[in-house]
Structures are given as C-alpha cells and as structure tokens.
N, C-alpha and C positions, 0 to 999 in steps of 0.2 A: 423294912427299910423306910426311911422318912421321906424319900423322894421316889420318883417313878423308876421302876426297874426296867432296864433295857435288856431284853432277852433275845438272843439269836439262836434259832434252832436249825439244825441240819440233820439229815438222815432220811432215808426213803428208798424208793425202788419197789419195795414190797410192803404189805401191811405189817409184817413182822417188825420192820424198822419204823414205819410211819405212825401206827396207832399208839405205841408206848409214848412217843413224844407228844402226840395230841392229848392223851390221857393225863400226862404230867402237866401240860399247859392248863388243862381243866382244873387240876389241883391247885395251881397258882391262882386261877380265877376264883375258885371257891373260897380261898383265904382272903379275898378282896385286897390283894396286894396291888397297888397302882402299878401298871406295867404297860410297856409297848413291846411288840413282838415282830420279828422278821424271820421268815423261814427261807432258807436257801437250799435248793435242790435241783433236780434236773427237770427239764420241760416236759419230758415224756414219762416221768415216774409217777407213781400213785400219789406222791406228796403234792404234785401240782393240782390234781383234781380235788384232793381232800382239803387243801388250803382254800381253794376257790369256794368249795361248798360251805366252809366255816368262816369265810370273810377274813382270812389271815393274810396279811401282806406277804408276798412271795417274790423272790428273785431266782432266776434260773442261771445255772452255770454249765459250761461244757466240761465234761470230765471223762476219763477212760476207766475201764474196769481193770482191777488188779487181779491177774490170774496166777494161781499157784502153779499150774502145769500148762504152759502155753501149748496150743495145739497147732500142728502144721497146717491143718485145714483152715484155721483162723488166722493165718500168718498176716494177711492184709489188715485185718481188724486189730491184731495185736500191735502192728507197727503204727497204725493210725492212733491207737490209744496211747502209745508212748508220747506222741506229740500233744494229744488232748489233755493229758494230766497237767503239764506245766501251764497250759492255757487256762485250765480250770483253777489252778492255784492263783494265777494272776487275777482272774475275775473275782475269786473269793476274797483276796486281799482288798480289792477295790470295794466290794460290798461291805466287808467288815470294817474297813477304815472309815468309810462314810457313815456307817450306822453307829460305830463305837459302842458295842454292847457292854453291859456290866458283867455278863456271863454268857458263855456259849454252851448249849446242850447238844451233844452229838449222840444219836441213837443208831449209828451204823449204816452200812452200805458204802459202796465205793465213793459216793458223792460226799461223804463226811470227811474224807482225807484232806481235800483242799481247804475246807473251812477250819479243820483242826490245825493245819499248818499256818493259816492266816491268823488264828487266835494266838498262836505262839509268837508270830512275827509282830503283832500289834500289842502284845503283852496283856492279853485278856484271859481270865480264868476259863478253862475248858473242863466241863464235866462230861465224861464219856460213859455211856451206858451200853452194857453187853447183854443181849437177850438169851443167848444159847448157853448150853453147858460148856461148849468149846468156844474159845475166844477167836473170832474170825481174823483174817489177815489184816483187814483195814484197821480193826481195833487193836491188834498187836502193835501196829505202827503208831496209832494215836495214844496208846497207853504210855509211851515214852514222853509225850507232849502234854498229857492231861494233868490238870491240877488235882482232880478227884476222879476216881473210877468207881462206878456203881455196877455191881454184878447181880444177876438174877439168881445164881446158884453158888453156894459155897465151893463146889467142886471146880468152878472156873478159875479159882486162884492159881492152880498149878499151871494153867496155860498162859498166864501173864509173864512178861519179862520179870526176872527176880527183883530188879531195882524198882519196879512199879508196884509191887504187892503191898507195900506200906501205905499206898494211897487208896487202896481198895476198901469198899464197904459193901456188904450184901444187902440190897434193898428189895430184891424180888423184881419181877417184870410187871409193869403197870397193866392192869386189865380194865377194860371199859366198865364203869360202875353198873351200867344197866344190865350187864350180863349176870350180875349177882342178884338180880331182883325179878327173876322169871316167875311165871304163874303156871304151875303144872296143869291146872284145870283148863286154862286158855288153850294150851297146846292140844289137849284131848278133844276139846270142842272144835278147834280149827281143822284137825285132820280126821275127825270121826273115829277116834281110837277106842279100844276096849280095855277093860281092867282084867280081862281073863288071862292075858299073857304079858310078859315084860316087853318094854319098848326099847328098841335099838335105834339110835340115831347114827346114820352113816354119812360121812362127808369126806370128799377128797379135795375140798377147797371150792372156791367160787366157780372155777372153770371145770370142776370135776377131775377125776383121775381114771384113766383107762384101766390101770391095774386093779384099783379097788372096784370099779364098776364091773369089770369082767369076773372078778371073784364073787361078787354079790350075785350076779346073774346065775352063776354056776351053783351056788349054795341055796338059793331061794327055795326051791321045792322041799329041801330037807330042813330048812330053817323055820319056815312059816308055821309048821305045827306047834312050834315052841315059842314063837315071838312074833311081834309086829314091828314093822320097820318104816321109818321116815328116812328117805335117802336123797340127800342133795347130790345129784349126779352131774350137774353142769348143763348149760343150755344146749350144747352140741350133742348130748347123750340122751336127752329126755325122751325122744321118740323111740329110740332103741330100747331103753329100759322099760318103757310102757308096753313094749311088744313082747317082753319075756313071757314065755308060756308058763302059766301057773295052774295048780289045781283050782278049779272054779270055786270050791267051797272055802279056799284060803286067799283068794285074790284080793279081797278087801282088807287084808292085813299088810299089804305092801303099798307104800305111798311115795313114789318117786316125784321129786320136784326139781326144777332146773336150778333154783337158787333159793337160799334162805336169807332173809333180811332181818327186819325188826322182830320177827318171831323167834330168833335164835335163842334169846334168853328163856323164853317159855319152853322151847324144845330141850334146852339143857336141863331145866328144872324137871321136866317130865321123863327124860331118858333114864333108863336103868343101866344101860351100857352104851358107850360111844365107840364106834369104829372110825379111825381117822389116821391121817398122816401124823407126824410128830415134829412139826416145825415149832419154833420157840413160842409163837403166839398161842398155838393150840395147846401145848404143854402147860403154859401159864394159865390158860382158861380152865383146863381140866383140873388142875390142882387148886385153883382159887375156888371153884364150885364144888370140889370134892367128888368127882365122878370116876367110877371104874371104867377102864377103856381097854380095847385091843388096838394096838398101834402097828401100823404098816408103814415104816419109814420110807421116804423117797430116797432111792439109792441110784447113782451117787449124788451127793451134794457136796459143796465145798467143805473140806475137812471132815466129811462123813458126819455132819452135825446131827442130822435127823436120827440116824441109827444110835448115836451116843445119847441123844435126848431120850429115845425110847428105852434104851438099856438102863438109863438113870432111873426112870419111873419103875421099870420092871424090877430092878434090884431092890427098890424100896417097898415092893409089894403093892404098888399103886396101879399097875397095868400089866397086861400080857403083851408081849412084843413078838412080832414075826420079823426076825432079823435077817433071814435069808434074802438074797437079791430077788428071787422069784418064788415067793411063797405059794403053796398050792391051796386049793379049796379045802382039802382034807386037813391041812395044818390050821387053817382059819377055824374050821368047825371044832377041831380038837381044843383050841384055846377058848372058844366062845361058849360051847355047850355047858361046861361046868358052871360058868357064870349064870347062865339062864336058869339052871336047875337049882341054884343055891342062893337064896336071898341074903343069908348071913355072910357068904363069901363076897357078894357084891358090896355089902355094907362095910366089911372090914377093908376092902380095897378102896372104897370111897373115903374112909377115914384116913388111910395111908396117903391117899392123894392130897386130902385137905391138909395133912401135916406138912406137906412140901410147899403148900400154897402160901402166898402173901397177899391178902386182900388189901393191905395197907401200902402196897408197893408204890403207888403213885404219890402218896403223901411222903413216904420215906425218900423217894427220889427228889421230890420238891424240897425237902429239908436240906439235902445235899446241895441242891442248886442254889438255894437262898444263902446257905453258909458260904459257898464259894463266891457268890456275888458280893456279900458283905465283906469278906476278907479281901477280895480284889479291890473294892472301893476304898477300904481302910488303907491298903498298901499304896494305892494311887494318891490318896490325900497325904499320906506320910512322906511321900517322895517329893512333894512340892516345896 
C-alpha cells in the first residue's frame, strides 16, 4: 500500500486467540508495511497484558459471553451478559468509527463479535481467522459478516455456513517464529538431561492440569526406566510433583517445573514425544515443528473442540489420542510405550505431523489481510 495501513485487531481471552493475531501483526511489521494499529479487547483478557508488553495501543470494551448451553446455575450471569453484549457493540462502533481502519482482523473469542458487527456497520473489510478444526459460535456469527475467512484446517469448511464457504481460504494457524528455532543442546544443558533414553515434554498449559499431573504422578515409577521427563506442571502443583516418590536411581530423570517460558523452543527441539492438551495453539505448534504427541483433550470444551482437534491429528497418524473423558494411567502407558521403544515410529509420526503444519501461516494470513485492505480502499475510493 502506498499509504499507512490502519489495522484494527480484535480477539483474545486466551492465548489461542491472542497469539495468532500478535504473530500476524509481526508478519506485517517484517514486510515493512507502514501501518498504525489499534487492538480492541476486554480489560481482563490476556490481550490487555500482551498489548501492554508490546506497546500496542489498546481499547477495552464490555461484552458478554455467548453460551451454547445456558446453565441455570449461571442464570444471573447469563442475564447480565444479554445486556453487556449490546453495550459492547455500542462501544465497539464508537472505537471503530473514530479509528476508521482500512481492515479489521478478528481472531476469535466472544470479544470479537461486537467489533465484527461494528466493521459491518461502518463498511470496513473484516478478515476472520478460525484456529480450531471446529468453527466456534462467535466465528459462525462473524462468518456471515466477514469479507474474507481464514481457516487453520481444510476440515473446518464444513462447519461454516454454506453461503460463507466461497469466502474461505486455508492459511494455517500462525505460530510464533521463535518456536521453530529451538536448540536441542541448550535444553539438554539447561535441565541436565541424558542421551541414554528419549525425552518426554509434558504440559497441561501455563497453569498446569490436574488430570495430566495426576496421570503423570501415577505412571512415573514405570515410565522413568524408559524415558526422562521435563514436566510443566503449573505453579500450584510444583511442590506436590516434586514430592512424588520415585526410585532413587531414577529420580534425576524427572524434572518438574512450574512454568516454561523462553526455553520452550529449545524443549520442543529436544523432545522426542510431547504429552499435552489439544487446544488450537498446541496443535498448530506440534504440527509446525513436526513432533509426535500423546494428546489428552480437555473435556468438555465448547463444541468439543479439543477432542476433535486430537482426533484430527490421530486420524492422520500424527498423534495418539486419549479420547475418553477420564483416561487411565494404563491407557496412557499403552499409547506411550510403543513410541518410546521405536525411534522409526516417532519419526514417521513427526513427519505426519509436519505434513499438517503450516510454518508460513502468519505470512499467508498477512496476504489475506493486505488484499482485503487494498480491496476495501479501492472500493471506498471508487464510491466517491
């Protein structure tokens, strides 16, 4: 574009919605496109903290959550949210009308709906991005308003309204570039690992997972003769996981940590197998770096998204999946032990995962964004 691009971003609540938008913004910046940016989200969402850390202008709106199955126990919250949604739309229209973006990027979460409606009302192009294999409720609404729809997976097409499918393109889900540049040796040095047995990286997310932590505690004595483990267990669980009784001769093969930060790329590079949830961000990272995994989806989630994500990878031969609501330690071991015993199986699963990955997803989504902005600008000039 010959002039400064005005980009409005919305989406957040969780990292799965926030980081794809941030990574796409980085792709715009790498192309040295002159631009201004405004991010609209909720004051208590992850996006508020991330934008502050990166110096991105931010405006907060009030909005309510869209629930597929309203719960009587949450009746008061549901009623309050009914009134919050139009307030959020009113605020969103105000921010969008004052900013007058060339294009709006929505990466999902219920905060995205008011801005999507605002984009339609002020006649600005809306690019909607869906991270999961299942199109969420908010994005099914926005799909009818969007100028362009970017999907992470081909299989998501069937979840779109029929009239919206012609606007869709598969870009993949943007993954932070630094995760693709890990140093295996650095992880081995940091955690004092050995080359005698494979390395398993276990994570239930930044806060940890009670289900995953409990399963790992149960299988450790039988697992450590065959593997070493770095386990992101969450700050609330670190003391409990450090206290798990282990055979003294194998205790140095287990490394529980409360949180994994900048060293994540190195851990991904070093890991032979990953045990994790199957949220959209995790699935995109595992496929981008080509890692075999054992997935334990969080159940229930909206639309059963995590179980469908896990099934998608498992059906492609890229992962093993424990799809039961309450998997047992025996089931975990049954999926894990063949991987530890067979390097060729791990390699073939890693290749299958990489075949599903899109390391160029941020650039592909950036292309969609710039095309929509250019088209929107041309249409605006043509109507004068």
